[in-house]
C-alpha positions as CSV (number, residue, x, y, z in Angstrom):
1,M,105.6,77.3,66.6
2,K,105.2,80.3,64.3
3,F,101.9,78.9,63.0
4,L,100.5,78.4,66.6
5,L,101.5,82.0,67.5
6,T,99.7,83.4,64.5
7,V,96.4,81.4,65.3
8,S,96.6,82.5,68.9
9,R,96.9,86.2,67.7
10,N,93.9,85.8,65.3
11,R,91.7,84.3,68.1
12,S,92.6,87.2,70.4
13,L,91.7,89.7,67.6
14,L,88.4,87.8,66.9
15,R,87.4,87.9,70.6
16,S,88.0,91.7,70.7
17,T,86.0,92.3,67.5
18,V,83.1,90.3,68.9
19,H,83.2,92.2,72.2
20,K,83.2,95.5,70.4
21,S,80.3,94.4,68.3
22,T,78.2,93.3,71.2
23,Q,78.7,96.7,73.0
24,L,77.6,98.7,70.0
25,S,74.6,96.5,69.1
26,Q,73.2,96.9,72.5
27,L,72.4,100.5,71.8
28,S,71.7,100.4,68.0
29,G,70.2,96.9,67.7
30,S,66.6,98.1,67.4
31,V,67.3,100.5,64.5
32,A,65.6,98.7,61.6
33,C,68.0,100.1,59.1
34,V,71.1,98.6,60.8
35,S,72.0,95.0,60.2
36,S,73.0,92.6,62.8
37,C,76.6,92.8,61.8
38,V,79.2,95.1,63.5
39,P,78.4,98.8,62.5
40,T,81.2,100.2,60.3
41,R,81.7,103.0,57.9
42,S,80.5,100.7,55.1
43,T,77.2,99.7,56.8
44,S,74.3,101.4,55.0
45,T,70.6,102.1,55.8
46,L,67.7,100.8,53.9
47,N,66.7,104.2,52.7
48,G,70.0,105.3,51.3
49,P,72.2,107.3,53.7
50,R,75.1,105.5,55.4
51,W,76.0,105.4,59.0
52,S,79.2,107.2,59.8
53,W,80.1,105.1,62.9
54,P,83.7,105.3,64.1
55,S,85.8,102.2,63.4
56,R,86.8,102.0,67.0
57,D,84.8,101.0,70.1
58,F,83.8,104.4,71.3
59,S,81.7,103.2,74.3
60,S,84.8,103.3,76.4
61,F,85.5,106.9,75.3
62,Y,82.1,108.5,75.3
63,S,79.5,108.4,78.1
64,E,76.1,106.4,77.5
65,G,74.4,109.9,77.1
66,D,76.8,110.8,74.2
67,L,75.9,107.4,72.5
68,I,72.2,108.2,72.9
69,A,72.7,111.6,71.4
70,R,74.7,110.4,68.4
71,T,72.1,107.7,67.8
72,L,69.1,110.1,68.0
73,K,70.8,112.5,65.6
74,K,70.5,109.7,62.9
75,A,66.7,109.8,63.2
76,A,66.3,112.5,60.4
77,E,67.8,109.9,58.0
78,L,65.3,107.1,58.9
79,T,61.7,106.3,58.0
80,P,58.9,107.0,60.5
81,K,58.5,103.3,61.4
82,Q,62.2,102.8,61.8
83,N,62.3,105.8,64.2
84,V,59.5,104.2,66.3
85,D,61.9,101.2,66.7
86,L,64.8,103.6,67.5
87,F,62.8,105.5,70.0
88,L,61.6,102.4,71.7
89,D,65.1,101.2,72.1
90,V,66.5,104.5,73.4
91,M,63.5,104.7,75.8
92,K,64.8,101.5,77.5
93,K,68.3,103.0,78.0
94,S,67.6,106.7,78.7
95,T,67.1,108.1,82.1
96,D,65.1,111.0,80.6
97,I,63.9,110.2,77.1
98,E,61.9,113.5,76.8
99,A,65.0,115.5,77.5
100,D,67.1,113.4,75.2
101,L,64.6,114.0,72.3
102,L,64.2,117.7,73.1
103,N,68.0,118.4,73.2
104,N,69.1,116.2,70.3
105,L,66.2,116.3,67.8
106,C,63.7,119.1,68.4
107,E,65.9,122.1,67.9
108,T,65.9,121.6,64.1
109,G,63.3,121.3,61.5
110,D,64.5,117.9,60.4
111,G,64.6,116.6,63.9
112,L,61.0,118.0,64.7
113,T,59.8,116.4,61.4
114,A,61.2,113.0,62.6
115,V,59.4,113.2,65.9
116,M,56.1,114.3,64.4
117,D,56.2,111.5,61.7
118,A,57.3,109.0,64.3
119,R,54.2,109.8,66.4
120,A,51.8,109.5,63.5
121,A,53.3,106.1,62.6
122,C,53.1,105.1,66.3
123,N,49.4,106.0,66.2
124,D,48.8,103.8,63.1
125,M,50.6,100.9,64.8
126,I,48.6,101.3,68.0
127,V,45.3,101.1,66.0
128,Q,46.5,97.8,64.6
129,L,48.0,96.4,67.8
130,P,47.8,98.5,71.0
131,R,51.0,97.3,72.7
132,P,51.8,98.9,76.1
133,E,55.3,100.0,75.0
134,L,53.7,101.8,71.9
135,M,51.1,103.5,74.2
136,K,54.0,104.6,76.4
137,L,56.0,106.0,73.5
138,D,53.0,107.8,72.1
139,K,52.5,109.6,75.5
140,T,56.3,110.4,75.5
141,L,56.2,111.9,72.0
142,R,53.0,113.9,72.8
143,N,54.6,115.4,75.8
144,V,57.7,116.4,73.8
145,L,55.6,117.9,71.1
146,R,53.6,119.9,73.7
147,R,56.8,121.5,74.9
148,V,58.1,122.3,71.3
149,V,54.8,123.2,69.5
150,T,53.3,126.1,71.5
151,M,51.4,129.3,71.0
152,E,54.7,131.2,71.0
153,T,56.4,128.9,68.4
154,T,53.6,128.9,65.9
155,Q,52.6,131.5,63.4
156,I,49.8,132.2,60.9
157,T,50.0,133.2,57.3
158,K,47.2,134.6,55.3
159,V,46.9,132.9,51.9
160,K,46.2,135.2,49.0
161,P,45.5,134.8,45.3
162,D,49.1,135.8,44.7
163,S,50.6,133.4,47.2
164,P,53.0,130.6,46.1
165,T,51.5,128.0,44.0
166,D,52.3,125.2,46.3
167,M,50.4,127.1,49.1
168,I,47.4,127.5,46.9
169,E,47.4,123.8,46.0
170,M,47.6,123.0,49.8
171,V,44.5,125.0,50.4
172,R,42.8,123.2,47.5
173,R,43.3,119.8,48.8
174,S,43.3,120.2,52.6
175,D,39.8,121.5,53.7
176,R,38.3,118.4,55.4
177,V,35.1,120.0,56.4
178,H,34.0,121.6,53.1
179,P,36.2,120.0,50.4
180,I,37.1,122.3,47.4
181,K,35.7,120.7,44.3
182,S,36.5,123.2,41.5
183,D,38.6,126.2,40.4
184,K,35.4,128.3,41.1
185,D,35.3,127.0,44.7
186,L,38.9,127.9,45.2
187,Q,38.4,131.4,43.7
188,N,35.5,131.9,46.2
189,R,37.7,131.0,49.1
190,L,40.3,133.5,48.2
191,A,37.8,136.4,47.3
192,D,38.0,139.8,49.1
193,N,35.2,138.9,51.4
194,R,36.9,135.7,52.5
195,S,40.2,134.9,54.3
196,V,42.2,131.7,54.5
197,Y,44.8,131.2,57.3
198,V,47.5,128.6,57.7
199,L,49.1,127.9,61.0
200,T,52.8,126.6,60.8
201,H,55.7,126.1,63.2
202,T,58.6,128.5,63.1
203,L,61.0,125.6,62.4
204,L,58.7,124.2,59.6
205,P,57.3,127.2,57.7
206,S,56.3,125.1,54.7
207,R,54.4,122.4,56.7
208,P,50.8,123.6,57.5
209,L,49.4,122.4,60.9
210,V,46.0,123.9,60.7
211,L,43.8,125.4,57.9
212,L,41.2,128.1,58.8
213,H,38.5,129.6,56.4
214,V,36.8,132.8,57.4
215,A,33.9,134.7,55.9
216,H,33.5,138.4,56.3
217,S,30.0,140.0,56.2
218,S,27.8,142.7,57.8
219,G,25.3,140.0,59.1
220,M,24.8,136.4,60.0
221,F,24.8,133.9,57.2
222,Q,21.7,131.7,57.2
223,C,23.2,128.9,55.3
224,V,26.8,127.7,55.1
225,S,26.3,126.9,51.3
226,D,26.0,130.6,50.8
227,I,29.4,131.1,52.3
228,K,31.0,128.3,50.2
229,E,29.4,129.7,47.0
230,G,30.9,133.2,47.7
231,R,27.7,135.0,48.3
232,D,27.6,138.1,50.6
233,C,25.3,138.5,53.6
234,S,23.6,141.6,55.1
235,V,21.0,139.7,57.1
236,T,20.9,141.0,60.7
237,D,19.4,138.8,63.4
238,S,19.7,138.5,67.1
239,L,23.4,137.6,66.9
240,C,24.3,140.8,65.3
241,T,23.6,143.3,67.9
242,R,24.6,143.9,71.5
243,T,24.3,146.3,74.5
244,D,26.8,146.7,77.4
245,R,24.2,146.0,80.2
246,Q,25.4,143.5,82.7
247,I,23.1,140.6,83.3
248,N,23.3,137.4,85.3
249,K,23.0,133.9,84.1
250,H,19.3,133.7,84.8
251,G,18.6,136.7,82.7
252,N,17.2,139.0,85.4
253,G,15.5,142.0,83.8
254,C,16.2,140.8,80.2
255,D,15.3,138.1,77.8
256,V,18.6,137.0,76.5
257,T,21.7,135.8,78.5
258,D,24.3,133.1,78.9
259,V,23.9,130.2,81.3
260,N,26.1,127.4,82.4
261,V,25.0,123.7,81.9
262,G,26.7,121.1,84.0
263,E,26.4,117.3,84.2
264,G,22.9,115.9,83.8
265,G,21.6,119.0,82.3
266,V,21.2,120.8,85.6
267,L,21.6,124.6,85.5
268,E,24.3,125.4,88.0
269,D,23.7,128.4,90.1
270,T,27.2,129.8,90.7
271,G,25.9,133.3,91.6
272,E,28.3,134.8,89.2
273,I,27.8,137.0,86.3
274,L,28.9,134.8,83.4
275,S,28.5,137.3,80.6
276,C,28.0,141.0,79.9
277,V,26.6,140.2,76.5
278,R,22.9,141.0,75.6
279,F,21.9,141.2,71.9
280,G,19.3,144.0,71.8
281,E,18.1,146.6,69.3
282,R,21.0,149.1,69.6
283,D,24.8,149.2,69.3
284,R,24.6,147.1,66.2
285,Y,27.8,145.2,65.1
286,K,29.3,146.5,61.9
287,A,31.0,143.2,61.0
288,V,30.7,139.6,61.5
289,N,33.6,137.1,61.0
290,T,32.3,133.5,60.6
291,F,34.8,130.7,61.0
292,Y,33.2,128.1,58.7
293,S,35.8,125.5,58.3
294,I,38.8,124.6,60.3
295,S,41.0,121.5,59.6
296,S,43.8,120.0,61.7
297,L,46.3,118.6,59.2
298,E,48.7,116.7,61.5
299,V,47.6,113.5,63.3
300,A,50.9,113.9,65.3
301,L,49.5,116.9,67.1
302,R,46.5,115.3,68.4
303,G,45.8,116.5,72.0
304,I,47.7,119.8,71.3
305,P,45.3,122.8,70.8
306,C,46.7,124.1,67.5
307,G,43.2,124.9,66.2
308,G,42.6,127.2,69.1
309,W,45.8,129.0,68.6
310,C,44.9,129.5,65.0
311,I,41.6,131.0,65.8
312,S,43.2,133.2,68.5
313,K,45.8,134.5,66.0
314,A,43.3,135.0,63.3
315,K,41.1,137.1,65.6
316,S,44.2,139.2,66.4
317,D,44.8,139.7,62.7
318,L,41.2,140.6,62.0
319,S,40.8,142.6,65.0
320,A,38.3,145.6,64.5
321,P,35.8,147.5,66.7
322,E,32.3,146.4,66.7
323,T,33.1,142.9,65.3
324,I,31.9,139.5,66.5
325,Y,33.4,136.1,65.7
326,T,31.1,133.2,65.3
327,T,30.9,129.8,63.5
328,S,28.7,128.0,61.3
329,S,29.4,124.4,62.4
330,P,28.1,120.9,61.6
331,I,27.0,118.4,64.3
332,P,28.6,115.4,62.8
333,G,27.7,112.8,65.4
334,L,24.0,113.8,65.9
335,R,22.1,111.2,63.8
336,N,24.3,108.3,64.9
337,W,24.1,109.2,68.5
338,L,20.3,109.5,68.4
339,N,20.0,106.2,66.7
340,V,22.0,104.5,69.4
341,S,20.1,106.3,72.2
342,L,16.9,105.0,70.9
343,Q,18.2,101.4,70.4
344,R,19.3,101.4,74.0
345,P,16.6,103.5,75.5
346,N,17.8,106.6,77.4
347,P,15.1,107.9,79.8
348,R,16.2,111.5,79.4
349,I,16.1,111.3,75.5
350,L,12.7,109.6,75.7
351,K,11.4,112.4,77.8
352,L,12.7,115.0,75.5
353,I,11.1,113.3,72.5
354,G,7.8,112.5,74.2
355,R,5.0,111.5,71.8
356,D,7.0,112.3,68.7
357,L,9.0,109.1,69.2
358,P,7.3,107.0,66.3
359,Q,7.7,109.8,63.8
360,I,11.4,110.3,64.7
361,E,12.0,106.5,64.5
362,T,10.5,106.6,61.0
363,L,12.7,109.6,60.1
364,L,15.9,107.9,61.2
365,S,15.1,104.9,59.1
366,S,14.2,106.9,56.0
367,S,16.6,108.3,53.3
368,Y,19.5,110.3,54.7
369,S,18.6,113.3,52.4
370,S,15.1,113.5,53.7
371,P,14.4,116.9,55.3
372,V,13.1,117.0,58.9
373,P,9.3,117.8,58.9
374,E,8.5,121.1,60.3
375,E,6.4,119.6,63.1
376,L,9.5,117.6,64.3
377,Q,12.0,120.4,64.2
378,E,11.4,121.7,67.7
379,T,11.8,118.2,69.2
380,I,15.0,117.5,67.2
381,A,16.4,120.9,68.2
382,R,15.8,120.0,71.9
383,V,17.5,116.7,71.4
384,A,20.5,118.4,69.6
385,A,20.8,121.0,72.4
386,Y,21.1,118.1,74.9
387,Y,23.6,116.3,72.8
388,L,25.8,119.4,72.4
389,T,25.8,120.4,76.1
390,V,25.0,117.5,78.3
391,E,26.1,114.3,76.7
392,K,29.7,113.7,77.7
393,Q,32.5,111.2,77.4
394,R,35.1,111.1,80.1
395,G,33.8,114.6,81.1
396,N,34.3,116.0,77.6
397,V,31.6,117.1,75.2
398,L,30.8,114.1,73.0
399,D,30.4,115.8,69.8
400,P,34.0,116.4,68.3
401,V,33.3,119.7,66.8
402,G,31.5,120.9,69.8
403,H,34.3,119.7,72.1
404,F,36.9,121.6,70.1
405,H,34.9,125.0,70.2
406,V,33.8,124.7,73.8
407,T,37.3,124.0,75.1
408,N,38.6,127.0,73.1
409,G,36.1,129.3,74.9
410,A,33.1,129.4,72.6
411,V,29.5,129.8,73.7
412,V,27.0,127.3,72.3
413,W,24.8,130.1,71.0
414,G,22.1,128.8,68.6
415,L,20.8,126.2,66.3
416,R,19.7,126.8,62.7
417,W,17.5,124.7,60.4
418,G,18.4,124.9,56.8
419,G,22.0,125.9,57.6
420,T,23.3,123.5,54.9
421,R,22.1,122.0,51.7
422,S,24.8,119.3,51.8
423,V,23.6,115.7,51.6
424,E,26.4,114.7,53.8
425,M,25.4,117.2,56.4
426,L,21.8,116.1,56.2
427,E,23.0,112.5,56.8
428,Q,25.1,113.5,59.8
429,S,23.2,116.2,61.5
430,L,19.6,116.0,60.1
431,G,20.1,119.4,58.5
432,L,20.9,121.3,61.7
433,M,23.9,123.6,62.1
434,V,25.1,125.3,65.2
435,N,26.5,128.7,65.8
436,Y,29.3,128.9,68.4
437,L,30.0,132.5,69.6
438,Y,33.5,133.7,70.4
439,D,33.0,136.7,72.5
440,S,35.9,138.5,74.2
441,S,33.9,139.1,77.4
442,S,33.0,135.5,78.0
443,S,35.5,133.3,76.0
444,T,38.2,133.0,78.7
445,R,35.7,132.1,81.4
446,A,33.8,129.7,79.2
447,A,37.1,127.8,78.4
448,E,37.8,127.7,82.1
449,Y,34.4,126.2,82.8
450,A,34.9,123.7,80.0
451,S,38.4,122.5,81.2
452,K,38.1,122.7,84.9
453,E,34.4,122.2,85.9
454,R,33.4,120.2,82.8
455,T,30.5,122.6,82.0
456,V,29.3,124.2,78.8
457,T,28.3,127.9,78.5
458,V,25.2,128.4,76.3
459,G,23.2,131.0,74.9
460,A,19.5,131.9,75.9
461,A,18.1,130.2,72.8
462,V,19.9,126.9,73.6
463,N,19.0,127.4,77.3
464,N,15.3,127.6,76.5
465,L,15.5,124.3,74.5
466,L,17.0,122.7,77.6
467,L,14.5,124.0,79.9
468,D,11.4,123.1,77.9
């Protein structure tokens, strides 16, 4: 009889333990670091830290929300891919996953790091296998990061030659537009006539989000290679002067103005004054700040305009009277796009090219480093102007660099031949560079046109190419 009583008690204890194990595993079962056994104080993660689960079944004591909170707070101890699994599981059980992530993770640097790294890992997984649940999680994490990473919660730091070594090394390895290849290159970037800015989040001051390089001069640079090599510039051209005369977009009474280009290359007549900028022979600018390289360093922040915030904050830091802000930018997709457009004939492109078609086809099939013959430069410039302003994808400018600048309020002001001596740039953009102008009198309106009306504000030189 004593033996039977003992067996009965053991069976009851076993049933109770299994019941508790089932309740806990329903919430934490997807966490890759937790084994399928009952979580206890001795259960450890794959990457070292141990779970500190209570030994009792706390699901009857805490609400489900408390369980989600306790589970999410463990995210800082897990790898990014483990957190993807964790967030997928919590997303199934939470009534408001975004609020749960904001309240339980994004108030600390470690928690924000976990969310950012998880989104980067989620993006990699989507590339390999675009599962619907991953797409949903990516959207959720993006929405969370949009609420945490804002203009107000970010800050810029100017990197100087005496900045901490780790910051200097970050600058050395992080420029994705014009990579730094030597100590001399790095010295040029940190010279007195140059500035380097890093955008960070206030919770993560040592984790750079955006890197911005600026050149200071008294005139417009003709070639971006001169900027990289540390040369100064005092060349004054049509971008370096202005008057305060108000003019309309058709340039009534003047020869230079801004116009608005909409879908299909039709110049839209809004009847409004789009700009008060006219570059004439008086009121010369005393300084030109050229944004010649900007690199977004976080895949997790794709879709969040950190680059625009960095430029805006840099403009505030560099603020000075009679100063303009411009870029010397590549056109990375031009050559490939033109190749595709000729393989699948586009009537508009063929009309722009006209009788130069055979020579352009020969040019595209030749060595990437071959310069464009002078007799083809005007035709290629017309095609480039079309590509930068009219060619769209889902309503956005097709060129990725152009899309970035246009949505941040820049005017597509002018094209330059010989703007680069880089073989890579010759390969991508046939040797053309584009100047985007950030002008205080037109940037806000230009950004509104780009975001709401899907139109691009252009300068007179680009306008003339489109009208030819």
